[in-house]
N, C-alpha and C positions, 0 to 999 in steps of 0.2 A: 332224473333229467332225460328227456327224450331228444335224441339227436338224429339228424339226417346227414349221411355221408354220401356225397355225390362224386363218383369216380369217373372222370372223363378219360377213357383209355383210347388206344389205337383202334380197337374194334368196337367196343361198346361204351355206352354211358350207363352207369349202374348206380341206382339209389338204394342205399341200405339204411333202414330206420332201426335204431337200437334204443333200448332203455339202459342207461348206464350212470354210474357215479364213481368218483375216485375210490379206488380200493376194491371195487366190485367187478365181477365178470360182466362185460357188455352183453346184453341179451338181445339177439336179433328179433325184431317184430315184423318186418316186412322187407321184401326185396323186389325191385322193379328194374327191368333192363330194356334198353333199346339198342339194336345193332346199327351203328352209323358208319362203321369202317372209315373213320376220318383219315387214317393213313393212306387209304387209296384215293382220297380226294385232294391230295397235295399235288398241285400243278407242277409242270417242269420248272417253272420259275421259282418254286419253293413256297408259294402262297397256298394257303388253304382255300379251295375254290369257293365261289359264292354259294353253290349248292351245299357244300359241306358246312359253311358258316351258318346258313339258314337252318339246316337240320339241327345243328348244335344249339342254336338259340332257341328253337322250338322245343327241343327235348329238355334243356335246362329249365325253361319256363314251366313246362308241364310237370317236371319232376319236383320243382320247387313248390308248386301248388299242391302236389301230393303230400310232400313233407309237411307243409303248413296245415293241411287238413288232417294229417295224422297226429298233430299236436306237437311237432318238433319245436323246441325252444331255440334251436340253432341249426343252420344248414352249413356244413363244411364242404366246400367244393374244391376239388383239386384236379389238375390235368397233368398227364404224363407225356410220353414220347411224341405222339402225333402233333399235339398243340405246341409242345416245347420246340419241336423242330421246324414249325412253320415260320416263314419270314414275316407274316403279318399277324403274329400272336397278339400284339398289343391292341390292334384295331378290332380283332375278332372278340377279344375278351371285354373290350369297351362296349361292343354291341351287346354281348351277353349281359353285362351289368345294366345297361340301359333298359333292356327288355324284361329282365327277370329280377333285378335288384340284387343279384348274387355276385360277390367278389370271388373269382376263381384263382386259387393259388397254383402257380406252375411249379411243380417240383422238379428239381434237378435229378439226374439219374442217381447221383450219390445219395441224395436225400431219400429217394425211393428205397435204395438198398439199406440205409440206416433205419428208416421207419419200419421196414419189413423185418429187419433183425430185432428191433424192439418187440414187435408182436410175437416173433418166434420165441424170444427169451421169456416173455411173460407167459406164453402158453406152456412151455416145458419147465420153467423155473430154474433155480440156480443149481439144483442137484445134478443136472446133466453135464455140467462143466463147459468146456469150450465147444461152441457150436459153429459149424460151417453151413451156410445156407445158400441155396441156388434157387433163383426165381426167374421164370421165363415169361415175359409179357409179349404183347403184339409187336412192339417196336424195339425192345431192349432186353438184355440179359443182366440181371443184378446178382452179385455174389458178395458175401461177407463172411468174416471170421472173427470171433471174439469170445471173451469170457464174461463181458459186462453187457449192460443194455446199450451202451455205445460201443459198436464193434471196433476191433483194432484196425481192421481194413474193410472198407466198403467200396465196391467197384460197380461201374455200369458200362456195358459195352453195347453198341448198336447191332445186336444179334437177336432181335425178337423173331418169333415164329412167322408173323405176318410179313415183316421186312425181308426175311430170308426167302420166303415163298415168292414174293414179287421179284426179287433181284436174282434168284438162283434157280427157281423151279417153275418156269413158265409152262412146261409141258405137263400133260396129265394123261397117264402117270409119268413121273420123272424117269428118265433113262438111268440105267445102271452106272454108266460112265459119269453122268452128271452128279449122281449121288456120291460116287467115289471122289470126284474132284471137290465137292462141297465138304466132305469129311476132312480132306487134307487142309482145305482153306480154313475151316473152323478150328482145327487143331492149332494152326499157326496164329490165328487171331486171339485165341483164348490163352495160349501158353504164357505170355508175359504176366497177365493178370493172375493166372493160376500160381505162378512162381511167387508172386507177392503174397498171395493168400496163404500158401503153405509155409512161407517163411515166418508168418506170424505165430505159428504154433500148430502142433498136431491136434486135430479136432477129436473131442470125445464122442461127439455125435454129428451126423450130417442130416440136414433137413432139406426138404424141397417144398416150395410154395408156388402158388398160382394155379389157375384153371388148367393150363397146359400140363403141369406136373400131376395134378390130380387125375386128369384124363388119361395120361400115360399109365399111371398106376392102375386105374380101373381097367384099361385095355389089357393089362398084363395080369389081371386076376384079383385086384384089390376089391374090397367091399364097396358096394354102391353108396351114393350119398344118403340114400334112405336109411342106411344102417346107423347114421348119426355121426357127429364129428369126433367122438372119443374112441371110435374103433381104430385100432392100429392099422395103418396102411403103409406099405413099403413099395419101393421101386428098385429093382436090381439091375445091374449092368447087363447081365446075361439075358434076362427076359426082355430088356429094352432092345438089345441087338436082334433077338428073334422077332420082336414086333416090327422093327424097321424092315427086316427082310420080307415080312408079310404085307404091310400096308404100302410100302413103296412100289409094289407091283399092281396096286389097285387104283382105279380112277377115284376121283373125289365123290362121284355119284355112288360108287360101290361102298366107299368108306362110310357114307352117311347111314348105311344099314347096320353098321357095327353097334352093338349094345354098349352104351356108356359114352358114345361119341356124338355130341350135338351137331346138327347140320351146319351151323355157322363155324364150327371148328374143323370140319372135315377137310377143307381145302388147305389148311396150314398145319395139320398135325404131323405130317412127314417132316417138315422143317423143324417143328418144335421137338420132335423125337431126336432128330440129328443134332440139334443144339444141346439137348439134355445129355445125349451120349457123349458128345465132345467135351462138355463141361465135366462130366463124371470121369471120363478118361484122363483129362488133363490134371484133375485134382486127385487122381488115384482112388476114386470112390467106387466100391463094389455094390453098395446098397445105401439107400437113404430112406428116412421116414417122411411121410407126407404130413405137413403141419396145416391144420385147417385155418389158422390165422395168417394173415399176410398184410399187405399195404393198408387196406382200409382200416383194419383193426389197429395198426400202428398209428394212423392218423387220429383215431378216436382216443387211444391211450395218451398220445402226446397232448391232445387238447385237455383231457381230464387232469393230467399232471399239472398243466399250466393253470387251469382253473383252481386247482387245490393249492397253488402257490409253490409247487415243486417245479422249478425250472432249472434243471441241471445244465451247467455251462458245457460248451463243447470242450471235450477233454484234450484236444490237441493231438489225438491219435491220427495215424496216417490215413488219409482218404484217397 
């Protein structure tokens, strides 16, 4: 079965075409992205602007045509923080449906966390034991802890790299005092969630997912993406602190020159690094492994399980 997964995030719209069937490893066939920065197109009233809506409709229509021409039997479209937070979500998605024929599922933050945890569990398997996962998106931070495919605790906080950049780091480069204030604020915001996560049990391994986490690992010496997904990549708290001291003194234009950092991430990587540092500090994590699977793969796996007739009921665990 060839599937198209359309991920409408705060920064990008990403189409992933995979060949997959239940019980098998989903094989990526193609990947197409467009940088829309929808979160930056939210008006003071809370509405997604007309320009943002039009850009979204155009991209979804274009990517749906690509998926169809690629032979996809199904296109699964989902939206996360930016669309979820807009006050005109329903009308925007009705417009998307009318123009593209695609129904977009709006995921809650907790569902993002749960589906990412599913992907991480399937990637590593049961043998690794209890897994704590940290995922940093453009609009939100997702964290989970559990021993099963349904985590014991799944949390989402509005602490994404793009959101923090807009709200806390308007200067380029950010000043030392501002960075120090942000560190203290992030500690306070993450602490209650970290307490819940740690109360669920001591993790046997800690994983990190998302483009932000992969980029941070790359900037601290991990292998490039060209080395393949099965190469072990780690991110340590000590190397992350050193990286923050370096990149927080650079302008976004200078950061664009760093190997392993895409130009569209250069503006928000400082905020992403500070969120990662605060999460690791609050959770008492000194090192984590970068997992190549995340939310998109979780959506695929959930779909395949459902198609195979395997529909596990929500276990009633704390969310």
